[in-house]
N, C-alpha and C positions, 0 to 999 in steps of 0.2 A: 197825653202823647206817648206812644209806645217807645220805650228805650231802644237805642240802636242795637244792643246785643240780642234782644228778643226779635227784632226785625231780621237780623242776620241769621238767628236760629230758624225762624220761619222760612226764610229763603233757602237755607241749606237743607232743611228737611223736605221742602217741596221739590228741590232738585234731586234728592236721593230717593224720593217716594217711588219712582218707577223700578228701583232695584229691590224694594221691600219684598215683593212676592218671591223673588229668587232666594233672598236670604231666609225667608220663612220656610220655603221648601227645603233648603239645606238643613235648617234646624229640625224640621220634621223627620228627615232621614236619620238624624242623630237621636231621635226620640224626645227632643226638646219642645216640639209642637205636635198637636193632634192633626195628622194628615187629612182626616175626614172633615175637620172643622177649621182648617187653617185660614179659610176665606174670612172667618169672623174677625180675625186679627186685622184684616183690611177693611173692616166696616160693613162687609156683606153678611146677610143672614137670610135663612129660609123661614125664620119665625116671624109671623105677622105680629104687629103691634096692636094690642086690644084698644078699643076706644076708652076715653077717659084719661085721668091723670096717672102718671107713671113716676115711681120713685126708683132711683138707681143707686145701688150700693156696690162698692168695689173694695176687694182685698187682694193684693197681688199674689200671695202664695198661701200655703196651707194654714199656717198659724193665723194670719190676718183674716183669711176667709172664714175660718171657724169662729174667730172672735166676733164676726158680724152676725152669726146665727141668732143670738138673743134679740138683736135689733130687728132682724128680718121677721122673727116670730112675733115680736111686738106689733110691727106694722100689719102683719097678716091678721092678727086677732083684733086689734083696735080699729083698723081701717080696711075692712074687706072691700071697700069701694075703690081702693087703689090697686094698680098693677105694680108688682115689685119685680125689678130686674136686678140680678146679681151677676157681676163679672169678676173674673180672676185672670191671672196671667200665666199660670203654669198648668201642665197636664195633670199633675197630681192633685192640685187644688180643685180643678174642674171635676175630677173623679170623685173626690170627697164631697163636694157640693152636690153633685148629682144624687148621692145617696142620702144626704142630710137635709136638703132644702124641703120646706113644706110644699104640699101639693099646690099647684097653681103659680108658683114662683118661677120666673123665666131665668135660665142660666145661660150665659154667653161668655165667650172670651173677650177680654178687653181689647180695644183697638190700639194699634201702634200710634205714636204721637207724630203723625204727619198731617199737614193741613187738609188734604183731600179726604183722607181716611176719617179724620175727626168730623169733618162736615157731613160725610156720608152716615156715620154712626149717629150723630145728633139729629140729622134730618129724619132718620127712620124712627128712633126711639123717643125723641122729644121729651126728655125728662123734665119734671117740674123741680125736683130736688135731687142732687147728687151727693152722696156721702162717701168719702174716701177714708180708709183706715191706714194709720201709721204715716208713711212718708212719701205718698204719691204726689209729686209736684211736676206735672206734665204741662209745660208752657202753652203749647198749641191748644190742647184740650181745655185747660182752665180758662184761658183768655177767650176762646171762642164760646164756651158755654156761658161765661159771664156776659159776653156781648149779647147773647140771645136771651138773657134774663133768667137763666137757670140758677136757683139757689144752690150754694156750694158749702159743704161742711167738711172740715178736716178733723177727724176725731181719733182719739187714742194715738195721737201723733207722737212719733219718736224719731228724732233727727240726730244723726251722728255729728261729731265735731268736724269730720272730713267733709260732710255735705255742706255744713255751714261755711266752712272755709272756701269751698268751691263757689258758693253764691256770693261770698264776701267780695270777690273781685268785680261783681256787677251789682252794687247795692240798689241802684234804681230798678234793675230788672227783678231783683228779689222782692222789693216792695210792690212792684206791679203784680207779680205772681201771687204773693201771699195776700195782697189786697183784694183778690177775686173772691176770697172766702167770706161768707156771711157768718160762719161759726168756726172757731178754732179751739179745740179742747185737747191739749197735749196729755200724754199719759204720765208725765212726771215733771217736777220743777226744772230739771236740767233742760229738757226739751222745750219747756215754756220759755226759758231764758234765751235759748238759741233761736226760737221762732220770733221772739220779740226783737232780737238783734237783726232779723231779716225784715222787720217791718210789720209783723203780724200783730193783730189785736187779740189777746188771749181772753177767752170767755170761761175759764175754769179748767179743772183737770178731770180726766176720766181715763181709766185703763180698762178697755173692754176684755182683755185677757183675764181680768180678775172677776168678770161677771160671767154668768152662764150657768147652765144646768150640768148635772153629772153626765159624763160621756155615755152614749147609748150602747146597747148590747143586744145580742140575739139570745133570748131565753133558752131556746132549744139547744143551741151550741153550748151554752153555759151548763145545762143539765148533762149533756154528753161528756164534756170535759171533767166536770165535777165527779161524775160516776167513775170515769177512768182514773182519776187521781186517788179516789177513795179517801181514807182518813189521813193521808200524808200532809204535813204542813206545806204551804205553798209560799215561796218567795218569788216575787216578780221583779226582774231588773228591767225597768221601763225606759225607753228612748235612749238606749245605749249607743255609743260611738266606737269607732275603731280603737282597739286596744283594751277597752273596758270589759268586753265580754269574757275574755280569757282570764283577766285579772280577777273578776268577780267570781268566776267558776272556781278558780284556784283558792280564793279566800274562803269559799263556803264548803270546801272539802271537809272541814273539821266539825261543824255543828251537828252532824248526824247523817246517817245514810238514808234516812226516811224523807229528807227534804225533796220536794219537787221544785226545781228551779225553772222558771219560765223566762227566757230571754226574748225581749220584744225590742229589736233594734229600731232606732229612729228612722233609718232608711232600710226598709225591708228587702230592697234589691241586693243588699249585702249578705243575704241569707246563705248563698253557696260559699262565699268566702269564710263566713263564720263557721259553717259546717266543716270546712276543711281543717280549720284550726282545732275544733272540738275532736275531730277524728284523729288528728295527730297526737292529741293529748290522751287519747284512749277512752273518752267518755261515751257512754251510751245515750244517744239523743234521738229525738223524732222531730221532723220538720213539718210544720203545719202547711206550708205551701205545696208539699208533696202529698198531702192528705194522710200522713202517717199519724197514728194514734199513740197515746201514752200507755205503756205497759208497765208491769211490775218492776222491770229492770231498767226503765227509762230514767236516766239521771236528769236529763235536761230536755225541755220542750222548746224548740226554736220557733218562736211565734213570728215568722217572717211574712206577715200579711199586712195589708193596708186597712186602716180604719176599723180595727178591732181592739183598740186599747181598752175601751170600756169593758169588754169581755174579760180580758186578762186581769185588769185591776180588781174586778169583782171576785175573782178566784183567789186573790192574794190574802195571806195572813199578814205579810209584811211586804212593803214596796221599797226597792232601791231606785232612786232617781238617777238615771244616766246623764251623760253630758256634763257631769260635775267632778269627774276624777282625772281629767286629762293632765292638769299640772302635776299631780302626784305620780303620774306615769311618765313624765317627761315629754308630754305631747302638747301641741298648741291648744290653748284654752277654747272651750266651747261656750261656757257661760251658764250651763245648766238648762233644765227644762221645767215646765210648769208644775210645781208641787201641789197646786190646787186640784189637779186632776185626781190623785188618790185621796186628797183631803175631802173633797165633795162626796166621796163614797165612804167616808169614815174609816179609811185605811191608814194605819201608822206607816210613816215613811222615813227613810234615811237618805241623806244627801251628802255628797263629798264637799271638798273645800272650795270649789268654784261654782258659785251660784250668782255670779255678777249680773246676769240678765234678769234675775228674780230676787234681787237683794231685799227690797222692802217686804215682799211676800214671805221670803224665807225667814226674815227676822220676826215677822208677826206670828208665823206658825211655830217657830222655834220657841219664842217667848211664851206662847200659849201652851207649850208642852205637847204639840201635835207633830213635831218634826225633830228628828235627831240628826246632828251634824257630826261627821267623822272626817279625819284628815287623809285617809288613804284606804284603798280596798282591803288592806290587811287588818283594818279595824272593824270590818263588817261583821265578822263572826261574833266578836264580843258584844256588838250592839244588837244583833239579831237573836242570839241564843236566849237572853232573858225574856224577850217578847214571845218567842215560841214556847218557852217553858211556862209562861203565865198568861194564858189567853185573856183573862180578865184585865190585866194591865195593858195588853195590846189593844183590847176593845176600848178601854178608857182613853188611851192615847189617840186612837182613831176618832173618838167622839170629840175630844178637844180640837183635833184638826178640823173636823166638820164645822164646829161652831166658829172657829177662826176664819174659815173659808167663807162662811155666810156673812160675817162682818166685813170681809174684804170686798165682797161683790156688790156693794150698794151703789156703784157708779152708774149702773144702767138707768136707774130712775132719774138721776141728774141729767144724763144725756137725753133721755126721752123728753123731759121737760124743756130742754134747750132746742130740740128738733121740732117740737110742735109748732112754734110760730113760723117756721120755714116750710111747713107742710101745707099743701093746698087744702082749703076747707072742704068738708064733705059736700058732695053734689046734692042740691035740693031735689026732693022728690018731684018727679015730673019734668025735670030738666032735660 
């Protein structure tokens, strides 16, 4: 029997469903939705469903969507008889997926969690298996998909304490929603305990953000930038946030005039704002979004473009991981960003004091000698100078990082083994 709070949720979302197009159009005007494809959020699509079995994978934003790519690629290679559908919930994630998904994979926006929309989406796509990454708990979608016999998996799940406290007010509803999943694999022990408290059966741990290949790049762009930089050592400040760029630039004024510093902000749309700050400080810089090139007098290259981090990391002699210095600057914490990205490319990296989102990975890389930890931007010059002065030591540090990253990424095989029993069997020849 469906718990009363879930019945109330279904009735409320059904009543509000007629307002959804208007709300989505308003979001589209603010750049939060794709105006050309906003109907997909209502379960409409111009894409025909191919015959045969279909597997649906979902990641809400950029990080979650990218973490799905190794699973998508495994399905494409191992089961070419299946159609693979990938959905996401943000404009940026859709743009990234459009560039990174293998040929033949269908990309759509995820439907909003309203009864009519969910039914329309499921009627059209008829998935045999749906795989959700991280913390997607949509009651209407999950309950309806379960009712229709769709196999459901929640993988690399990460739940905050706030989310658990919200569901704690409705324990029967929490059990009903988590009970729809045939497979639950949280990304850490803390999330496992939280999901168990909600009634979920845990089938093991997997963190998809630890799996995957090195970020891709454009070889022609690499050749052009490498030629423009010449023999200058390159330091890349990757995935930086507000306040970090200027602090890093000031900190690296000392190690030598020949350094080429590449600033690759986490949110490229901040490029003009960062440029204003650099201009006030008197630095000579070039902006990639404007098509400007690196010249002999360029101090800083502002890499304010999307989905090119693989290019910039390959240019680096040393990488500074952004999102990790906020507490040292008196700013709200960010939690750091994925240090496996430079590690997979064999690049030595330096991280600030706040790596809370990546604590186990940071600890593994640091203990392996592939990642250096500093307390503040003012410590960066002292950490970077020896690596630039001794390329052999920098290379050895990068190699240690690469080996540690390979050891951390073994979860994909465990996940694949767990998904296989939920996957439709291959169609027999002649069927």
